[in-house]
Every structure is written in structure tokens, then in C-alpha cells.
N, CA, C and O atoms as CSV, one atom per row, in Angstrom:
chain,resi,resn,atom,element,x,y,z
A,1,MET,N,N,59.737,119.706,88.609
A,1,MET,CA,C,60.162,119.005,89.788
A,1,MET,C,C,60.795,117.683,89.370
A,1,MET,O,O,60.182,116.893,88.652
A,2,SER,N,N,61.990,117.456,89.810
A,2,SER,CA,C,62.706,116.255,89.401
A,2,SER,C,C,62.462,115.086,90.335
A,2,SER,O,O,62.838,113.959,90.013
A,3,GLY,N,N,61.860,115.314,91.455
A,3,GLY,CA,C,61.619,114.241,92.392
A,3,GLY,C,C,62.818,113.977,93.291
A,3,GLY,O,O,62.781,113.059,94.110
A,4,HIS,N,N,63.882,114.768,93.153
A,4,HIS,CA,C,65.091,114.618,93.973
A,4,HIS,C,C,64.844,115.293,95.312
A,4,HIS,O,O,64.476,116.466,95.358
A,5,GLN,N,N,65.043,114.570,96.392
A,5,GLN,CA,C,64.790,115.112,97.719
A,5,GLN,C,C,66.128,115.327,98.412
A,5,GLN,O,O,66.969,114.428,98.446
A,6,GLU,N,N,66.321,116.507,98.957
A,6,GLU,CA,C,67.546,116.840,99.676
A,6,GLU,C,C,67.553,116.131,101.023
A,6,GLU,O,O,66.519,116.067,101.687
A,7,PRO,N,N,68.720,115.586,101.447
A,7,PRO,CA,C,68.780,114.954,102.764
A,7,PRO,C,C,68.652,115.997,103.870
A,7,PRO,O,O,69.066,117.145,103.708
A,8,SER,N,N,68.082,115.586,104.980
A,8,SER,CA,C,67.944,116.495,106.115
A,8,SER,C,C,68.371,115.771,107.382
A,8,SER,O,O,68.460,114.543,107.406
A,9,GLY,N,N,68.630,116.527,108.417
A,9,GLY,CA,C,69.025,115.931,109.683
A,9,GLY,C,C,70.508,116.161,109.943
A,9,GLY,O,O,71.201,116.745,109.110
A,10,PRO,N,N,71.005,115.699,111.108
A,10,PRO,CA,C,72.414,115.923,111.451
A,10,PRO,C,C,73.329,115.157,110.497
A,10,PRO,O,O,73.097,113.988,110.190
A,11,GLY,N,N,74.356,115.834,110.044
A,11,GLY,CA,C,75.328,115.215,109.145
A,11,GLY,C,C,74.839,115.125,107.716
A,11,GLY,O,O,75.507,114.515,106.881
A,12,ALA,N,N,73.701,115.710,107.407
A,12,ALA,CA,C,73.175,115.635,106.057
A,12,ALA,C,C,74.056,116.426,105.104
A,12,ALA,O,O,74.414,117.573,105.374
A,13,GLY,N,N,74.392,115.808,104.006
A,13,GLY,CA,C,75.175,116.486,102.984
A,13,GLY,C,C,76.665,116.511,103.246
A,13,GLY,O,O,77.406,117.085,102.448
A,14,THR,N,N,77.134,115.918,104.323
A,14,THR,CA,C,78.572,115.964,104.599
A,14,THR,C,C,79.353,115.127,103.601
A,14,THR,O,O,80.477,115.483,103.245
A,15,GLU,N,N,78.778,114.020,103.144
A,15,GLU,CA,C,79.476,113.192,102.157
A,15,GLU,C,C,79.620,113.943,100.848
A,15,GLU,O,O,80.664,113.870,100.200
A,16,ALA,N,N,78.588,114.658,100.456
A,16,ALA,CA,C,78.645,115.412,99.212
A,16,ALA,C,C,79.646,116.554,99.328
A,16,ALA,O,O,80.336,116.877,98.361
A,17,ALA,N,N,79.728,117.161,100.499
A,17,ALA,CA,C,80.664,118.270,100.674
A,17,ALA,C,C,82.104,117.787,100.628
A,17,ALA,O,O,82.968,118.451,100.056
A,18,ALA,N,N,82.361,116.636,101.227
A,18,ALA,CA,C,83.720,116.102,101.239
A,18,ALA,C,C,84.049,115.400,99.931
A,18,ALA,O,O,85.222,115.184,99.628
A,19,GLY,N,N,83.053,115.046,99.164
A,19,GLY,CA,C,83.273,114.319,97.924
A,19,GLY,C,C,83.195,112.837,98.180
A,19,GLY,O,O,83.776,112.353,99.152
A,20,PRO,N,N,82.499,112.101,97.343
A,20,PRO,CA,C,82.319,110.676,97.596
A,20,PRO,C,C,83.607,109.873,97.468
A,20,PRO,O,O,83.707,108.792,98.048
A,21,GLY,N,N,84.584,110.361,96.734
A,21,GLY,CA,C,85.792,109.567,96.533
A,21,GLY,C,C,86.999,110.078,97.286
A,21,GLY,O,O,88.129,109.874,96.843
A,22,TRP,N,N,86.789,110.740,98.417
A,22,TRP,CA,C,87.950,111.304,99.131
A,22,TRP,C,C,88.853,110.209,99.651
A,22,TRP,O,O,90.061,110.412,99.763
A,23,ARG,N,N,88.298,109.048,99.974
A,23,ARG,CA,C,89.147,107.945,100.449
A,23,ARG,C,C,89.979,107.370,99.314
A,23,ARG,O,O,91.117,106.951,99.523
A,24,ARG,N,N,89.416,107.350,98.120
A,24,ARG,CA,C,90.184,106.855,96.968
A,24,ARG,C,C,91.349,107.788,96.647
A,24,ARG,O,O,92.376,107.339,96.138
A,25,ALA,N,N,91.205,109.058,96.934
A,25,ALA,CA,C,92.263,110.018,96.655
A,25,ALA,C,C,93.420,109.886,97.635
A,25,ALA,O,O,94.521,110.360,97.355
A,26,LEU,N,N,93.191,109.256,98.766
A,26,LEU,CA,C,94.208,109.113,99.805
A,26,LEU,C,C,94.872,107.742,99.687
A,26,LEU,O,O,94.661,106.863,100.523
A,27,THR,N,N,95.681,107.573,98.632
A,27,THR,CA,C,96.349,106.298,98.380
A,27,THR,C,C,97.612,106.190,99.235
A,27,THR,O,O,98.102,107.206,99.727
A,28,PRO,N,N,98.145,104.992,99.422
A,28,PRO,CA,C,99.388,104.840,100.192
A,28,PRO,C,C,100.546,105.645,99.603
A,28,PRO,O,O,101.367,106.179,100.349
A,29,ASN,N,N,100.620,105.737,98.293
A,29,ASN,CA,C,101.694,106.526,97.675
A,29,ASN,C,C,101.555,108.012,98.010
A,29,ASN,O,O,102.553,108.693,98.250
A,30,ARG,N,N,100.339,108.506,98.026
A,30,ARG,CA,C,100.126,109.923,98.359
A,30,ARG,C,C,100.424,110.189,99.826
A,30,ARG,O,O,100.984,111.231,100.167
A,31,VAL,N,N,100.054,109.258,100.696
A,31,VAL,CA,C,100.363,109.411,102.113
A,31,VAL,C,C,101.879,109.422,102.304
A,31,VAL,O,O,102.402,110.246,103.055
A,32,LEU,N,N,102.585,108.517,101.633
A,32,LEU,CA,C,104.043,108.476,101.708
A,32,LEU,C,C,104.646,109.779,101.196
A,32,LEU,O,O,105.587,110.304,101.791
A,33,ALA,N,N,104.108,110.301,100.098
A,33,ALA,CA,C,104.604,111.569,99.558
A,33,ALA,C,C,104.390,112.714,100.554
A,33,ALA,O,O,105.262,113.567,100.717
A,34,LEU,N,N,103.238,112.730,101.212
A,34,LEU,CA,C,102.974,113.770,102.208
A,34,LEU,C,C,103.927,113.657,103.392
A,34,LEU,O,O,104.437,114.667,103.877
A,35,VAL,N,N,104.171,112.429,103.861
A,35,VAL,CA,C,105.088,112.231,104.988
A,35,VAL,C,C,106.505,112.656,104.600
A,35,VAL,O,O,107.182,113.333,105.374
A,36,LEU,N,N,106.953,112.265,103.413
A,36,LEU,CA,C,108.298,112.652,102.965
A,36,LEU,C,C,108.416,114.163,102.777
A,36,LEU,O,O,109.461,114.746,103.067
A,37,THR,N,N,107.359,114.792,102.298
A,37,THR,CA,C,107.368,116.249,102.156
A,37,THR,C,C,107.464,116.922,103.520
A,37,THR,O,O,108.209,117.886,103.695
A,38,ALA,N,N,106.707,116.409,104.483
A,38,ALA,CA,C,106.773,116.968,105.837
A,38,ALA,C,C,108.173,116.800,106.423
A,38,ALA,O,O,108.693,117.717,107.059
A,39,LEU,N,N,108.782,115.638,106.212
A,39,LEU,CA,C,110.148,115.417,106.700
A,39,LEU,C,C,111.141,116.351,106.016
A,39,LEU,O,O,112.073,116.842,106.654
A,40,ALA,N,N,110.946,116.598,104.725
A,40,ALA,CA,C,111.830,117.519,104.004
A,40,ALA,C,C,111.702,118.939,104.556
A,40,ALA,O,O,112.703,119.642,104.695
A,41,VAL,N,N,110.487,119.359,104.870
A,41,VAL,CA,C,110.275,120.692,105.442
A,41,VAL,C,C,110.954,120.792,106.806
A,41,VAL,O,O,111.595,121.798,107.111
A,42,VAL,N,N,110.813,119.749,107.627
A,42,VAL,CA,C,111.469,119.746,108.941
A,42,VAL,C,C,112.982,119.803,108.769
A,42,VAL,O,O,113.655,120.537,109.492
A,43,LEU,N,N,113.527,119.043,107.825
A,43,LEU,CA,C,114.962,119.038,107.560
A,43,LEU,C,C,115.447,120.439,107.167
A,43,LEU,O,O,116.491,120.893,107.636
A,44,ILE,N,N,114.693,121.109,106.316
A,44,ILE,CA,C,115.078,122.451,105.874
A,44,ILE,C,C,115.038,123.437,107.041
A,44,ILE,O,O,115.962,124.232,107.217
A,45,VAL,N,N,113.970,123.386,107.837
A,45,VAL,CA,C,113.829,124.322,108.962
A,45,VAL,C,C,114.916,124.087,109.998
A,45,VAL,O,O,115.485,125.038,110.535
A,46,GLU,N,N,115.206,122.820,110.282
A,46,GLU,CA,C,116.199,122.505,111.310
A,46,GLU,C,C,117.638,122.735,110.849
A,46,GLU,O,O,118.527,122.903,111.683
A,47,ASN,N,N,117.879,122.746,109.555
A,47,ASN,CA,C,119.239,122.878,109.030
A,47,ASN,C,C,119.384,124.122,108.160
A,47,ASN,O,O,119.980,124.072,107.084
A,48,SER,N,N,118.843,125.217,108.627
A,48,SER,CA,C,118.896,126.443,107.837
A,48,SER,C,C,120.122,127.299,108.161
A,48,SER,O,O,120.301,128.360,107.563
A,49,HIS,N,N,120.966,126.859,109.096
A,49,HIS,CA,C,122.150,127.659,109.425
A,49,HIS,C,C,123.174,127.571,108.289
A,49,HIS,O,O,123.161,126.634,107.490
A,50,THR,N,N,124.041,128.546,108.240
A,50,THR,CA,C,125.027,128.656,107.173
A,50,THR,C,C,126.268,127.831,107.498
A,50,THR,O,O,126.732,127.801,108.637
A,51,VAL,N,N,126.793,127.162,106.472
A,51,VAL,CA,C,128.014,126.373,106.630
A,51,VAL,C,C,129.023,126.799,105.555
A,51,VAL,O,O,128.664,127.316,104.497
A,52,ARG,N,N,130.294,126.558,105.873
A,52,ARG,CA,C,131.363,126.831,104.900
A,52,ARG,C,C,131.836,125.495,104.351
A,52,ARG,O,O,132.160,124.579,105.107
A,53,ILE,N,N,131.873,125.396,103.031
A,53,ILE,CA,C,132.281,124.166,102.368
A,53,ILE,C,C,133.440,124.477,101.440
A,53,ILE,O,O,133.388,125.417,100.646
A,54,ARG,N,N,134.477,123.680,101.551
A,54,ARG,CA,C,135.643,123.875,100.690
A,54,ARG,C,C,135.499,122.988,99.465
A,54,ARG,O,O,135.389,121.768,99.586
A,55,LEU,N,N,135.500,123.606,98.275
A,55,LEU,CA,C,135.419,122.898,97.003
A,55,LEU,C,C,136.778,123.003,96.309
A,55,LEU,O,O,137.001,123.899,95.495
A,56,LEU,N,N,137.675,122.085,96.637
A,56,LEU,CA,C,139.052,122.065,96.147
A,56,LEU,C,C,139.766,123.365,96.502
A,56,LEU,O,O,140.545,123.385,97.454
A,57,VAL,N,N,139.527,124.447,95.772
A,57,VAL,CA,C,140.210,125.700,96.071
A,57,VAL,C,C,139.277,126.719,96.734
A,57,VAL,O,O,139.617,127.256,97.789
A,58,PRO,N,N,138.093,127.002,96.134
A,58,PRO,CA,C,137.258,128.045,96.753
A,58,PRO,C,C,136.515,127.529,97.985
A,58,PRO,O,O,136.227,126.339,98.109
A,59,VAL,N,N,136.220,128.451,98.879
A,59,VAL,CA,C,135.394,128.156,100.043
A,59,VAL,C,C,134.034,128.795,99.782
A,59,VAL,O,O,133.938,129.996,99.529
A,60,VAL,N,N,132.981,127.973,99.846
A,60,VAL,CA,C,131.627,128.436,99.558
A,60,VAL,C,C,130.844,128.468,100.863
A,60,VAL,O,O,130.922,127.536,101.664
A,61,THR,N,N,130.093,129.536,101.076
A,61,THR,CA,C,129.232,129.661,102.241
A,61,THR,C,C,127.784,129.610,101.772
A,61,THR,O,O,127.361,130.418,100.946
A,62,LEU,N,N,127.028,128.652,102.305
A,62,LEU,CA,C,125.634,128.517,101.929
A,62,LEU,C,C,124.884,127.775,103.031
A,62,LEU,O,O,125.502,127.145,103.888
A,63,PRO,N,N,123.543,127.849,103.010
A,63,PRO,CA,C,122.772,127.119,104.017
A,63,PRO,C,C,123.006,125.611,103.888
A,63,PRO,O,O,123.184,125.094,102.785
A,64,LEU,N,N,123.003,124.926,105.007
A,64,LEU,CA,C,123.256,123.494,105.016
A,64,LEU,C,C,122.255,122.735,104.157
A,64,LEU,O,O,122.630,121.792,103.459
A,65,TYR,N,N,120.961,123.141,104.198
A,65,TYR,CA,C,119.980,122.429,103.394
A,65,TYR,C,C,120.279,122.548,101.902
A,65,TYR,O,O,119.961,121.636,101.139
A,66,SER,N,N,120.887,123.660,101.472
A,66,SER,CA,C,121.269,123.804,100.062
A,66,SER,C,C,122.369,122.813,99.702
A,66,SER,O,O,122.327,122.185,98.644
A,67,ALA,N,N,123.345,122.678,100.581
A,67,ALA,CA,C,124.421,121.722,100.334
A,67,ALA,C,C,123.873,120.299,100.285
A,67,ALA,O,O,124.278,119.507,99.434
A,68,LEU,N,N,122.953,119.970,101.193
A,68,LEU,CA,C,122.344,118.645,101.192
A,68,LEU,C,C,121.527,118.407,99.923
A,68,LEU,O,O,121.566,117.318,99.352
A,69,LEU,N,N,120.792,119.422,99.485
A,69,LEU,CA,C,119.999,119.304,98.270
A,69,LEU,C,C,120.886,119.109,97.043
A,69,LEU,O,O,120.580,118.292,96.174
A,70,ILE,N,N,121.978,119.856,96.974
A,70,ILE,CA,C,122.907,119.713,95.856
A,70,ILE,C,C,123.491,118.308,95.822
A,70,ILE,O,O,123.581,117.699,94.756
A,71,MET,N,N,123.885,117.792,96.972
A,71,MET,CA,C,124.447,116.438,97.018
A,71,MET,C,C,123.390,115.392,96.675
A,71,MET,O,O,123.705,114.388,96.036
A,72,PHE,N,N,122.157,115.607,97.084
A,72,PHE,CA,C,121.076,114.684,96.731
A,72,PHE,C,C,120.871,114.650,95.225
A,72,PHE,O,O,120.761,113.575,94.635
A,73,VAL,N,N,120.820,115.822,94.600
A,73,VAL,CA,C,120.625,115.896,93.147
A,73,VAL,C,C,121.791,115.239,92.414
A,73,VAL,O,O,121.580,114.497,91.455
A,74,LEU,N,N,123.024,115.509,92.861
A,74,LEU,CA,C,124.184,114.876,92.221
A,74,LEU,C,C,124.146,113.353,92.380
A,74,LEU,O,O,124.481,112.627,91.443
A,75,GLY,N,N,123.749,112.872,93.537
A,75,GLY,CA,C,123.622,111.430,93.750
A,75,GLY,C,C,122.527,110.821,92.885
A,75,GLY,O,O,122.707,109.735,92.335
A,76,ALA,N,N,121.395,111.509,92.759
A,76,ALA,CA,C,120.301,111.022,91.917
A,76,ALA,C,C,120.736,110.978,90.448
A,76,ALA,O,O,120.408,110.031,89.733
A,77,LEU,N,N,121.473,111.999,89.998
A,77,LEU,CA,C,121.975,111.999,88.620
A,77,LEU,C,C,122.970,110.870,88.393
A,77,LEU,O,O,122.934,110.219,87.348
A,78,ALA,N,N,123.855,110.628,89.353
A,78,ALA,CA,C,124.812,109.532,89.233
A,78,ALA,C,C,124.085,108.189,89.180
A,78,ALA,O,O,124.441,107.323,88.381
A,79,GLY,N,N,123.081,108.014,90.018
A,79,GLY,CA,C,122.296,106.773,90.001
A,79,GLY,C,C,121.542,106.592,88.703
A,79,GLY,O,O,121.489,105.481,88.175
A,80,ALA,N,N,120.956,107.659,88.172
A,80,ALA,CA,C,120.229,107.581,86.903
A,80,ALA,C,C,121.181,107.248,85.757
A,80,ALA,O,O,120.838,106.466,84.870
A,81,LEU,N,N,122.371,107.837,85.774
A,81,LEU,CA,C,123.364,107.540,84.736
A,81,LEU,C,C,123.790,106.077,84.806
A,81,LEU,O,O,123.943,105.428,83.771
A,82,TYR,N,N,123.980,105.556,86.000
A,82,TYR,CA,C,124.356,104.157,86.181
A,82,TYR,C,C,123.278,103.230,85.618
A,82,TYR,O,O,123.584,102.291,84.883
A,83,VAL,N,N,122.012,103.496,85.965
A,83,VAL,CA,C,120.911,102.667,85.482
A,83,VAL,C,C,120.802,102.759,83.963
A,83,VAL,O,O,120.599,101.746,83.293
A,84,TYR,N,N,120.935,103.964,83.419
A,84,TYR,CA,C,120.849,104.158,81.974
A,84,TYR,C,C,121.939,103.371,81.247
A,84,TYR,O,O,121.658,102.679,80.268
A,85,ARG,N,N,123.170,103.473,81.717
A,85,ARG,CA,C,124.274,102.767,81.052
A,85,ARG,C,C,124.126,101.257,81.186
A,85,ARG,O,O,124.451,100.517,80.258
A,86,ARG,N,N,123.643,100.800,82.326
A,86,ARG,CA,C,123.464,99.359,82.533
A,86,ARG,C,C,122.397,98.803,81.596
A,86,ARG,O,O,122.594,97.743,81.001
A,87,ARG,N,N,121.275,99.496,81.456
A,87,ARG,CA,C,120.211,99.066,80.540
A,87,ARG,C,C,120.692,99.099,79.093
A,87,ARG,O,O,120.382,98.207,78.304
A,88,ARG,N,N,121.437,100.116,78.764
A,88,ARG,CA,C,121.952,100.244,77.392
A,88,ARG,C,C,122.912,99.096,77.071
A,88,ARG,O,O,122.882,98.546,75.970
A,89,ARG,N,N,123.750,98.745,78.025
A,89,ARG,CA,C,124.699,97.652,77.835
A,89,ARG,C,C,123.961,96.317,77.671
A,89,ARG,O,O,124.345,95.491,76.842
A,90,LYS,N,N,122.900,96.109,78.462
A,90,LYS,CA,C,122.125,94.864,78.351
A,90,LYS,C,C,121.435,94.782,77.002
A,90,LYS,O,O,121.379,93.705,76.408
A,91,ARG,N,N,120.904,95.900,76.498
A,91,ARG,CA,C,120.240,95.900,75.196
A,91,ARG,C,C,121.215,95.541,74.093
A,91,ARG,O,O,120.877,94.780,73.186
A,92,ARG,N,N,122.412,96.077,74.162
A,92,ARG,CA,C,123.409,95.767,73.147
A,92,ARG,C,C,123.826,94.307,73.212
A,92,ARG,O,O,123.991,93.654,72.182
A,93,ARG,N,N,123.994,93.802,74.418
A,93,ARG,CA,C,124.457,92.430,74.613
A,93,ARG,C,C,123.432,91.413,74.120
A,93,ARG,O,O,123.787,90.414,73.494
A,94,TYR,N,N,122.145,91.680,74.412
A,94,TYR,CA,C,121.102,90.718,74.073
A,94,TYR,C,C,120.318,91.100,72.820
A,94,TYR,O,O,119.342,90.436,72.473
A,95,GLY,N,N,120.733,92.150,72.152
A,95,GLY,CA,C,120.098,92.525,70.894
A,95,GLY,C,C,118.672,93.037,71.023
A,95,GLY,O,O,117.898,92.948,70.071
A,96,GLY,N,N,118.311,93.574,72.194
A,96,GLY,CA,C,116.940,94.038,72.448
A,96,GLY,C,C,116.743,95.403,72.041
A,96,GLY,O,O,115.645,95.939,72.188
């Protein structure tokens, strides 16, 4: 016998079932990530119709959310390239 007594009564053991650190797991960054994920799902569901996009010569037909995702990725890559080149230029200039 270890002398450990189980809690009894209404609500007994609910903290252990939920985990003592569930509030620590719910950080502002995680809440923001959940909200942004929910918004992304709504965007995809609401914009699932097909659109025709002209790319110089060919005409491409694809769901609108795919076109938006492609443009987002291209914009993120352009931004990352800009930041990378700017940091590289500063390192060369200041010898860092």
C-alpha cells in the first residue's frame, strides 16, 4: 500500500484526465495557428470553383484555391529571396 488515496466526489479526476498542463499547451501562437488554419479551410471551401487562368500563351483551368496557393508560395519565395540577398549584402558590407 503506497498510501495514495484516489479523489472521490463530483469532478474527481477531471484534472488528471485533461492533463495538468493543458493550459500551458494553449499558447497564443497555437491559438493563432488554429484560427489561421480555420480561415484557410473556409477559404478553400468557399473558393473551390474552377477558374480559367491565362499564362502568357496557355490557358490553365484549375480550382481557385489552387491558383491562390500557387501565388502565395511564389510570393513567399520572392520574399525569402529578398531577405536572403539583403542579409548577404549586409554581411559582405560589414564583414560579418
